[in-house]
N, CA and C of each residue as an Amber inpcrd file, in Angstrom:
protein
   405
  -5.9670000   2.2070000 -65.4030000  -5.1860000   1.9690000 -64.2040000
  -3.9180000   1.2170000 -64.6090000  -2.8100000   1.7050000 -64.1240000
  -1.5380000   1.0600000 -64.4540000  -1.3660000  -0.2100000 -63.6240000
  -0.4600000  -1.0320000 -64.0840000  -0.1830000  -2.2870000 -63.3770000
   0.3470000  -1.9870000 -61.9760000   1.2130000  -0.9880000 -61.8550000
   1.7690000  -0.6190000 -60.5540000   0.6890000  -0.1780000 -59.5820000
  -0.2550000   0.6450000 -60.0430000  -1.3560000   1.1150000 -59.1990000
  -2.2210000  -0.0650000 -58.7650000  -2.5050000  -0.9480000 -59.6980000
  -3.3090000  -2.1410000 -59.3980000  -2.6390000  -2.9870000 -58.3160000
  -1.3280000  -3.2070000 -58.4580000  -0.6010000  -4.0350000 -57.4870000
  -0.5790000  -3.3840000 -56.1030000  -0.4220000  -2.0530000 -56.0700000
  -0.4320000  -1.3450000 -54.7880000  -1.8090000  -1.4690000 -54.1360000
  -2.8730000  -1.2860000 -54.9200000  -4.2270000  -1.4020000 -54.3780000
  -4.4990000  -2.8210000 -53.8760000  -4.0310000  -3.7930000 -54.6290000
  -4.2140000  -5.1910000 -54.2290000  -3.4760000  -5.4690000 -52.9190000
  -2.2500000  -4.9700000 -52.8090000  -1.4650000  -5.1510000 -51.5930000
  -2.1570000  -4.5010000 -50.4050000  -2.6450000  -3.2810000 -50.5750000
  -3.3180000  -2.5610000 -49.4940000  -4.5950000  -3.2810000 -49.0570000
  -5.3350000  -3.8080000 -50.0330000  -6.5630000  -4.5400000 -49.7180000
  -6.2400000  -5.8100000 -48.9190000  -5.2100000  -6.5310000 -49.3430000
  -4.8000000  -7.7420000 -48.6210000  -4.3290000  -7.3880000 -47.2130000
  -3.5970000  -6.2870000 -47.0810000  -3.1150000  -5.8590000 -45.7720000
  -4.2870000  -5.4950000 -44.8530000  -5.2670000  -4.7820000 -45.3820000
  -6.4630000  -4.4410000 -44.6050000  -7.1920000  -5.7010000 -44.1430000
  -7.3080000  -6.6590000 -45.0440000  -7.9850000  -7.9200000 -44.7220000
  -7.2490000  -8.6520000 -43.6030000  -5.9200000  -8.6790000 -43.6760000
  -5.1370000  -9.3570000 -42.6440000  -5.2500000  -8.6380000 -41.3070000
  -5.2980000  -7.3260000 -41.3230000  -5.4620000  -6.5590000 -40.0840000
  -6.8560000  -6.7870000 -39.4850000  -7.8490000  -6.8430000 -40.3520000
  -9.2290000  -7.0430000 -39.9200000  -9.4030000  -8.4020000 -39.2320000
  -8.6880000  -9.4130000 -39.7310000  -8.7920000 -10.7790000 -39.2010000
  -7.4800000 -11.2200000 -38.5570000  -6.8270000 -10.2940000 -37.8740000
  -5.5160000 -10.5610000 -37.2780000  -5.5400000 -11.7720000 -36.3480000
  -6.5770000 -11.8770000 -35.5160000  -6.6630000 -13.0060000 -34.5790000
  -6.6720000 -14.3410000 -35.3200000  -7.4240000 -14.4050000 -36.4190000
  -7.4880000 -15.6420000 -37.2080000  -6.1320000 -15.9540000 -37.8420000
  -5.4620000 -14.9340000 -38.3650000  -4.1410000 -15.1500000 -38.9660000
  -3.1260000 -15.5800000 -37.9110000  -3.2620000 -15.0470000 -36.6960000
  -2.3840000 -15.4750000 -35.6030000  -2.6230000 -16.9470000 -35.2700000
  -3.8920000 -17.3590000 -35.2750000  -4.2200000 -18.7730000 -35.0200000
  -3.6330000 -19.6790000 -36.1050000  -3.7190000 -19.2170000 -37.3550000
  -3.1500000 -19.9920000 -38.4670000  -1.6470000 -20.1520000 -38.2650000
  -0.9840000 -19.0910000 -37.8550000   0.4690000 -19.1380000 -37.6390000
   0.8370000 -20.1240000 -36.5330000  -0.0540000 -20.3050000 -35.5590000
   0.2260000 -21.2000000 -34.4370000  -0.1070000 -22.6580000 -34.7300000
  -0.8630000 -22.9290000 -35.8000000  -1.1900000 -24.3180000 -36.1400000
   0.0770000 -25.1090000 -36.4440000   0.1070000 -26.3570000 -35.9970000
   1.2140000 -27.2460000 -36.3390000   0.9270000 -27.7990000 -37.7300000
   1.7590000 -27.4540000 -38.6780000   1.6040000 -27.9310000 -40.0500000
   2.4500000 -29.1900000 -40.1970000   1.7790000 -30.3170000 -40.0050000
   2.4730000 -31.6010000 -39.9080000   2.6750000 -32.2740000 -41.2610000
   3.8250000 -32.9080000 -41.4120000   4.0470000 -33.8080000 -42.5360000
   3.3420000 -35.1230000 -42.2030000   3.2840000 -36.0250000 -43.1510000
   2.6370000 -37.3200000 -42.9120000   3.3830000 -38.1030000 -41.8360000
   4.6950000 -38.0510000 -41.8420000   5.4770000 -38.7570000 -40.8230000
   5.2010000 -38.1670000 -39.4390000   5.1360000 -36.8410000 -39.3430000
   4.8150000 -36.1990000 -38.0680000   3.3910000 -36.5310000 -37.6210000
   2.4870000 -36.6320000 -38.5820000   1.1040000 -37.0130000 -38.2830000
   1.0600000 -38.4020000 -37.6640000   1.7720000 -39.3320000 -38.2540000
   1.8270000 -40.6980000 -37.7250000   2.4450000 -40.7070000 -36.3240000
   3.5010000 -39.9310000 -36.1300000   4.1640000 -39.8420000 -34.8320000
   3.2240000 -39.2790000 -33.7740000   2.3590000 -38.3690000 -34.1650000
   1.3750000 -37.8040000 -33.2450000   0.2700000 -38.8060000 -32.9270000
  -0.3110000 -39.4180000 -33.9620000  -1.5100000 -40.2380000 -33.7740000
  -1.2580000 -41.6300000 -33.2000000  -0.1980000 -42.3010000 -33.6410000
   0.0170000 -43.6970000 -33.2360000   0.0060000 -43.8830000 -31.7150000
   0.7550000 -43.1070000 -30.9370000   0.7160000 -43.3250000 -29.4830000
  -0.6210000 -42.9520000 -28.8470000  -1.2850000 -41.9350000 -29.3740000
  -2.5930000 -41.5420000 -28.8490000  -3.6070000 -42.6590000 -29.1000000
  -3.5980000 -43.2150000 -30.3000000  -4.4980000 -44.3180000 -30.6350000
  -4.1870000 -45.5510000 -29.7800000  -2.8950000 -45.8890000 -29.6830000
  -2.4980000 -47.0870000 -28.9350000  -2.9140000 -46.9970000 -27.4750000
  -2.7960000 -45.8130000 -26.8930000  -3.1900000 -45.6110000 -25.4970000
  -4.6650000 -45.9650000 -25.2830000  -5.4840000 -45.7750000 -26.3190000
  -6.9210000 -46.0460000 -26.2360000  -7.3130000 -47.4060000 -26.8180000
  -6.3130000 -48.2220000 -27.1730000  -6.6020000 -49.5750000 -27.6440000
  -6.7390000 -49.7290000 -29.1510000  -6.2560000 -48.7670000 -29.9060000
  -6.2610000 -48.8510000 -31.3790000  -4.8100000 -48.9640000 -31.8390000
  -4.4800000 -50.0830000 -32.4670000  -3.0810000 -50.3680000 -32.7990000
  -2.8640000 -50.5140000 -34.3050000  -1.5870000 -50.5750000 -34.6690000
  -1.1370000 -50.8050000 -36.0430000  -1.6710000 -49.7420000 -37.0110000
  -1.5070000 -48.4830000 -36.6550000  -1.9110000 -47.4050000 -37.5560000
  -1.1310000 -47.5290000 -38.8510000  -1.8670000 -47.6010000 -39.9440000
  -1.2580000 -47.6840000 -41.2760000  -1.9310000 -46.6710000 -42.1840000
  -1.1330000 -45.9910000 -42.9690000  -1.6750000 -45.0670000 -43.9560000
  -1.6950000 -45.7450000 -45.3140000  -2.7480000 -45.4550000 -46.0760000
  -2.8640000 -45.9830000 -47.4250000  -2.2170000 -45.0350000 -48.4240000
  -2.5070000 -45.2670000 -49.6720000  -1.9800000 -44.4170000 -50.7320000
  -2.6850000 -43.0700000 -50.6930000  -1.9180000 -41.9980000 -50.5960000
  -2.5510000 -40.6720000 -50.5050000  -3.1950000 -40.2610000 -51.8230000
  -4.2550000 -39.4880000 -51.7150000  -4.9080000 -38.8760000 -52.8690000
  -4.4130000 -37.4360000 -52.8900000  -3.5410000 -37.1320000 -53.8530000
  -2.9000000 -35.8210000 -53.8890000  -3.3630000 -35.0150000 -55.0980000
  -4.6450000 -34.7670000 -55.1520000  -5.1870000 -33.9340000 -56.2110000
  -5.0680000 -32.4860000 -55.7590000  -6.1370000 -31.7470000 -55.7500000
  -6.1270000 -30.3620000 -55.2760000  -5.7540000 -30.3030000 -53.7950000
  -6.3000000 -31.2180000 -53.0090000  -5.9990000 -31.3320000 -51.5860000
  -5.3460000 -32.6830000 -51.3280000  -4.7980000 -32.8390000 -50.1240000
  -4.1690000 -34.1020000 -49.7440000  -5.1080000 -34.8640000 -48.8170000
  -5.5180000 -36.0450000 -49.2540000  -6.3580000 -36.9300000 -48.4500000
  -5.5550000 -38.1850000 -48.1570000  -5.5600000 -38.5950000 -46.8780000
  -4.7640000 -39.7300000 -46.4620000  -5.6610000 -40.7800000 -45.8120000
  -5.8870000 -41.9120000 -46.4920000  -6.6690000 -42.9840000 -45.8670000
  -5.8300000 -43.6760000 -44.7840000  -6.5110000 -44.1850000 -43.7630000
  -5.8000000 -44.8870000 -42.6990000  -6.6110000 -46.0860000 -42.2250000
  -5.8940000 -46.9960000 -41.5580000  -6.4850000 -48.1950000 -40.9740000
  -5.8840000 -48.3990000 -39.5860000  -6.7130000 -48.7920000 -38.6250000
  -6.2430000 -49.2010000 -37.2980000  -7.0500000 -50.4130000 -36.8650000
  -6.5220000 -51.1170000 -35.8630000  -7.1930000 -52.2930000 -35.3140000
  -7.6020000 -52.0080000 -33.8770000  -8.8280000 -52.3830000 -33.5350000
  -9.3350000 -52.1970000 -32.1850000  -8.9860000 -53.4210000 -31.3530000
  -8.2400000 -53.2230000 -30.2650000  -7.8250000 -54.3420000 -29.4140000
  -8.8400000 -54.6710000 -28.3290000  -9.8230000 -53.8120000 -28.1450000
 -10.8170000 -54.0360000 -27.0920000 -12.0240000 -54.7710000 -27.6720000
 -12.0970000 -56.0690000 -27.3820000 -13.1530000 -56.9030000 -27.9630000
 -14.5430000 -56.5770000 -27.4230000 -14.6240000 -55.9040000 -26.2690000
 -15.9370000 -55.5510000 -25.7280000 -16.5270000 -54.3150000 -26.4050000
 -15.7340000 -53.6310000 -27.2030000 -16.2010000 -52.4250000 -27.8930000
 -16.6880000 -52.8520000 -29.2830000 -17.8910000 -52.5360000 -29.6220000
 -18.4670000 -52.9410000 -30.9100000 -18.4410000 -51.8060000 -31.9200000
 -18.9610000 -52.0750000 -33.0920000 -18.8190000 -51.1960000 -34.2460000
 -19.0910000 -49.7070000 -33.9900000 -20.3060000 -49.3590000 -33.6660000
 -20.6370000 -47.9310000 -33.5150000 -19.8530000 -47.2880000 -32.3760000
 -19.7880000 -47.9630000 -31.2550000 -19.0600000 -47.4460000 -30.0920000
 -17.5770000 -47.2300000 -30.4240000 -16.9870000 -48.1920000 -31.1120000
 -15.5800000 -48.1110000 -31.4790000 -15.3340000 -46.9630000 -32.4720000
 -16.1930000 -46.8490000 -33.4670000 -16.0620000 -45.7770000 -34.4700000
 -16.1760000 -44.4000000 -33.8390000 -17.1790000 -44.2240000 -32.9860000
 -17.3790000 -42.9260000 -32.3310000 -16.2180000 -42.5760000 -31.4010000
 -15.7170000 -43.5630000 -30.6780000 -14.5930000 -43.3220000 -29.7750000
 -13.3520000 -42.8910000 -30.5590000 -13.0700000 -43.5820000 -31.6620000
 -11.8970000 -43.2340000 -32.4670000 -12.0570000 -41.8510000 -33.1070000
 -13.2690000 -41.5180000 -33.5530000 -13.5110000 -40.1870000 -34.1170000
 -13.1900000 -39.1070000 -33.0920000 -13.6650000 -39.3050000 -31.8770000
 -13.4350000 -38.3110000 -30.8270000 -11.9420000 -38.1790000 -30.5310000
 -11.2680000 -39.2910000 -30.4140000  -9.8240000 -39.2930000 -30.1300000
  -9.0650000 -38.5620000 -31.2400000  -9.4030000 -38.8690000 -32.4890000
  -8.7250000 -38.2420000 -33.6290000  -8.9890000 -36.7400000 -33.6610000
 -10.2350000 -36.3420000 -33.4670000 -10.5660000 -34.9060000 -33.5040000
  -9.8070000 -34.1260000 -32.4430000  -9.7470000 -34.6640000 -31.2490000
  -9.0360000 -33.9810000 -30.1570000  -7.5430000 -33.9150000 -30.4760000
  -6.9630000 -35.0130000 -30.9330000  -5.5280000 -35.0570000 -31.2240000
  -5.1330000 -34.1050000 -32.3590000  -6.0500000 -33.8690000 -33.2910000
  -5.7330000 -33.0450000 -34.4640000  -6.1150000 -31.5760000 -34.3070000
  -6.6870000 -31.2040000 -33.1810000  -7.2120000 -29.8490000 -32.9850000
  -6.2200000 -28.7490000 -33.3530000  -4.9960000 -28.8320000 -32.8910000
  -4.0070000 -27.7670000 -33.1140000  -3.1380000 -28.0070000 -34.3350000
  -3.6210000 -28.8270000 -35.2600000  -2.8350000 -29.1370000 -36.4610000
  -3.6090000 -28.7360000 -37.7170000  -2.9670000 -28.8950000 -38.8440000
  -3.6000000 -28.6050000 -40.1340000  -4.2920000 -29.8430000 -40.7190000
  -4.4740000 -30.8840000 -39.9360000  -5.1370000 -32.1060000 -40.3820000
  -6.4990000 -32.2390000 -39.7160000  -7.4530000 -32.8240000 -40.4630000
  -8.7830000 -33.0860000 -39.9180000  -9.2870000 -34.4320000 -40.4370000
 -10.1250000 -35.0400000 -39.6140000 -10.8170000 -36.2570000 -40.0040000
 -11.8910000 -35.8790000 -41.0160000 -12.0040000 -36.6280000 -42.0770000
 -12.9920000 -36.3370000 -43.1050000 -14.4050000 -36.5770000 -42.5620000
 -15.3470000 -35.8450000 -43.1070000 -16.7280000 -35.9020000 -42.6230000
 -17.4040000 -37.2420000 -42.8920000 -16.8520000 -38.0560000 -43.7890000
 -17.4570000 -39.3680000 -44.0250000 -17.1990000 -40.3210000 -42.8620000
 -16.4160000 -39.8670000 -41.8790000 -16.2660000 -40.6030000 -40.6320000
 -15.3660000 -41.8150000 -40.7240000 -15.6440000 -42.7560000 -39.8330000
 -14.8290000 -43.9520000 -39.6960000 -15.7180000 -45.1720000 -39.8710000
 -15.2350000 -46.1180000 -40.6370000 -15.9660000 -47.3670000 -40.8670000
 -15.3720000 -48.4780000 -40.0080000 -16.2190000 -49.3990000 -39.5840000
 -15.8070000 -50.5040000 -38.7130000 -16.2600000 -51.8280000 -39.3110000
 -15.3390000 -52.7850000 -39.3570000 -15.6810000 -54.1580000 -39.7490000
 -14.7650000 -55.1090000 -39.0200000 -15.3490000 -55.9540000 -38.1850000
 -14.6170000 -57.0080000 -37.4720000 -13.3600000 -56.5030000 -36.7620000
 -13.4630000 -55.3590000 -36.1190000 -12.3320000 -54.8380000 -35.3610000
 -11.3360000 -54.0110000 -36.1540000 -11.6240000 -53.8260000 -37.4420000
 -10.7600000 -52.9990000 -38.2930000 -11.5010000 -51.7040000 -38.5820000
 -10.8320000 -50.6030000 -38.3170000 -11.4400000 -49.2950000 -38.5670000
 -10.6720000 -48.5780000 -39.6630000 -11.4180000 -47.9390000 -40.5590000
 -10.8060000 -47.1860000 -41.6430000 -11.4210000 -45.7900000 -41.6930000
 -10.6420000 -44.8660000 -42.1700000 -11.1100000 -43.5020000 -42.3250000
 -10.1650000 -42.7310000 -43.2220000 -10.4460000 -41.4460000 -43.3480000
  -9.5870000 -40.5910000 -44.1750000  -9.3160000 -39.2790000 -43.4370000
  -8.1110000 -38.8120000 -43.6020000  -7.7050000 -37.5330000 -43.0370000
  -7.4280000 -36.5620000 -44.1800000  -7.6230000 -35.2810000 -43.9120000
  -7.3630000 -34.2560000 -44.9170000  -6.3540000 -33.2590000 -44.3730000
  -5.3770000 -32.9110000 -45.1970000  -4.4040000 -31.8800000 -44.8400000
  -4.8630000 -30.5530000 -45.4250000  -4.8830000 -29.5340000 -44.5990000
  -5.1820000 -28.1820000 -45.0580000  -3.8450000 -27.4660000 -45.2330000
  -3.5800000 -27.0040000 -46.4520000  -2.2740000 -26.4320000 -46.7490000
  -2.3430000 -24.9880000 -47.2300000  -3.3890000 -24.6280000 -47.9540000
  -3.4990000 -23.2690000 -48.4890000  -3.9780000 -22.3100000 -47.4070000
  -3.4860000 -21.0820000 -47.4500000  -3.8080000 -20.0990000 -46.4180000
  -5.3160000 -19.8880000 -46.2700000  -6.0380000 -19.8020000 -47.3720000
  -7.4880000 -19.5710000 -47.2770000  -8.2040000 -20.7520000 -46.6130000
  -7.7130000 -21.9720000 -46.8620000  -8.2970000 -23.1550000 -46.2130000
  -7.9730000 -23.1810000 -44.7210000  -6.7480000 -22.7940000 -44.3830000
  -6.3450000 -22.7470000 -42.9780000  -7.1570000 -21.7010000 -42.2120000
  -7.4610000 -20.5740000 -42.8740000  -8.2880000 -19.5470000 -42.2360000
  -9.6760000 -20.0860000 -41.9230000 -10.2830000 -20.7720000 -42.8890000
 -11.6020000 -21.3620000 -42.6510000 -11.5390000 -22.3830000 -41.5180000
 -10.4610000 -23.1270000 -41.4770000 -10.2750000 -24.1430000 -40.4480000
 -10.2560000 -23.5140000 -39.0610000  -9.4720000 -22.4630000 -38.8630000
  -9.3850000 -21.8490000 -37.5300000 -10.6610000 -21.0780000 -37.1840000
 -11.3790000 -20.5850000 -38.1810000 -12.6200000 -19.8810000 -37.9120000
 -13.7210000 -20.8350000 -37.4600000 -13.5770000 -22.1270000 -37.7890000
 -14.5680000 -23.1270000 -37.3830000 -14.2140000 -23.8050000 -36.0630000
 -13.1030000 -23.4300000 -35.4340000 -12.7070000 -24.0480000 -34.1650000
 -13.6240000 -23.6290000 -33.0420000
């Protein structure tokens, strides 16, 4: 098989795959692919509205994927550890639904009103497809 024939077959196979999963590819195209600054602009007011202030991002882990640690402070003293963690998880998940960012499965940790967690950016097309298929 010549290189040209191989490339044509590969292109046709990819095209068939995209047609087969057109709805998923359309969803990927509609996702907001946020930069870290845009992510902060999205999350900070949503968190503050619910009593979580001073959103700060830590040093990103930029290996194969981008992981972004974060810290916020809970201003509601009547909310305790588990309740506060679960509330913030729900808020973050809802806020990130239409974006390429997700809260990591290790969740959110709480200590004395300080909550920490990690976010993951999905950037590669195959990862974005899996992301929209799990919505």
